[in-house]
C-alpha positions as CSV (number, residue, x, y, z in Angstrom):
1,M,24.0,-30.1,-15.4
2,L,21.5,-28.1,-18.1
3,P,19.7,-26.8,-15.0
4,V,22.8,-25.6,-13.5
5,G,23.1,-23.8,-17.3
6,A,20.0,-22.7,-17.4
7,A,19.8,-20.7,-13.5
8,L,23.5,-18.9,-14.6
9,R,21.8,-17.9,-18.2
10,S,18.8,-16.7,-16.4
11,L,21.1,-14.6,-13.6
12,L,22.9,-13.6,-17.0
13,D,19.7,-12.0,-18.3
14,E,18.0,-10.8,-15.6
15,A,21.2,-8.9,-14.2
16,V,21.7,-7.2,-18.1
17,R,17.8,-6.3,-17.5
18,D,18.6,-4.9,-14.3
19,V,21.6,-2.6,-16.1
20,E,19.2,-1.8,-19.2
21,Q,16.4,-0.3,-16.4
22,V,19.4,2.3,-14.9
23,A,20.7,3.4,-18.4
24,A,17.4,4.2,-19.3
25,A,16.8,5.8,-17.2
26,G,19.9,8.1,-17.1
27,E,19.3,10.6,-20.2
28,D,22.8,11.3,-20.4
29,T,25.3,10.0,-23.6
30,I,26.7,7.9,-21.7
31,S,23.5,5.8,-19.9
32,Q,22.3,5.7,-23.5
33,R,25.7,4.3,-24.4
34,L,26.0,2.0,-22.5
35,L,22.2,0.6,-23.5
36,T,22.3,0.5,-26.9
37,F,25.6,-1.6,-26.2
38,L,24.0,-4.1,-23.7
39,R,21.0,-4.5,-26.4
40,I,23.6,-5.0,-29.8
41,W,26.0,-7.5,-27.4
42,H,23.2,-8.9,-25.3
43,R,20.2,-8.8,-26.9
44,E,21.4,-9.5,-30.9
45,R,24.5,-11.2,-30.2
46,G,26.8,-8.8,-31.9
47,T,29.8,-7.3,-31.5
48,V,32.2,-4.8,-30.4
49,V,32.2,-3.4,-33.8
50,R,28.9,-3.6,-34.4
51,V,28.1,-1.2,-32.3
52,A,31.4,1.2,-32.9
53,I,29.2,1.7,-36.7
54,V,25.7,2.4,-35.3
55,L,27.1,4.4,-32.7
56,G,29.9,6.2,-35.0
57,L,32.7,5.3,-32.8
58,T,36.0,3.6,-32.8
59,R,35.9,-0.3,-32.3
60,A,38.9,0.9,-29.5
61,H,36.6,3.2,-27.9
62,V,33.7,1.2,-27.6
63,A,36.0,-1.8,-26.3
64,H,37.6,0.5,-23.6
65,Q,35.0,3.3,-22.7
66,I,32.1,2.0,-22.9
67,Q,32.0,-2.5,-23.0
68,R,34.3,-2.5,-20.2
69,P,32.3,-0.5,-17.5
70,A,29.1,-1.4,-19.0
71,L,30.3,-5.7,-18.3
72,E,31.2,-4.2,-15.1
73,L,28.2,-3.4,-14.0
74,V,26.6,-6.4,-15.2
75,V,28.9,-8.9,-13.8
76,R,28.7,-7.2,-10.4
77,R,24.9,-7.3,-11.2
78,F,25.2,-11.1,-11.7
79,L,27.2,-11.3,-8.8
80,D,24.9,-9.2,-6.0
81,L,21.9,-11.5,-7.8
82,A,23.9,-15.1,-7.3
83,W,24.7,-14.2,-4.1
84,R,20.8,-13.0,-2.3
85,T,20.1,-16.5,-4.5
86,Q,22.8,-19.0,-2.2
87,R,21.3,-17.2,0.4
88,S,18.0,-17.9,0.7
89,T,18.9,-21.6,-0.2
């Protein structure tokens, strides 16, 4: 089970890294907020409340307007990476 868990973790880390790279290339507010969310949530293991404090927004706004789209992008990238891995084996 450990190798499967490590492989899944590796895919998740890669998916987050890919989304972060795209967000970092964007100069708009939404991209920068997504980047901040992913940095705090994934890298620092922070909470939505922590993101809200850093961004000066409400927890509800972060949860609905930033967290949801950020996680959707990460999930889509994760599935894309997983599908490619499956096809190459």
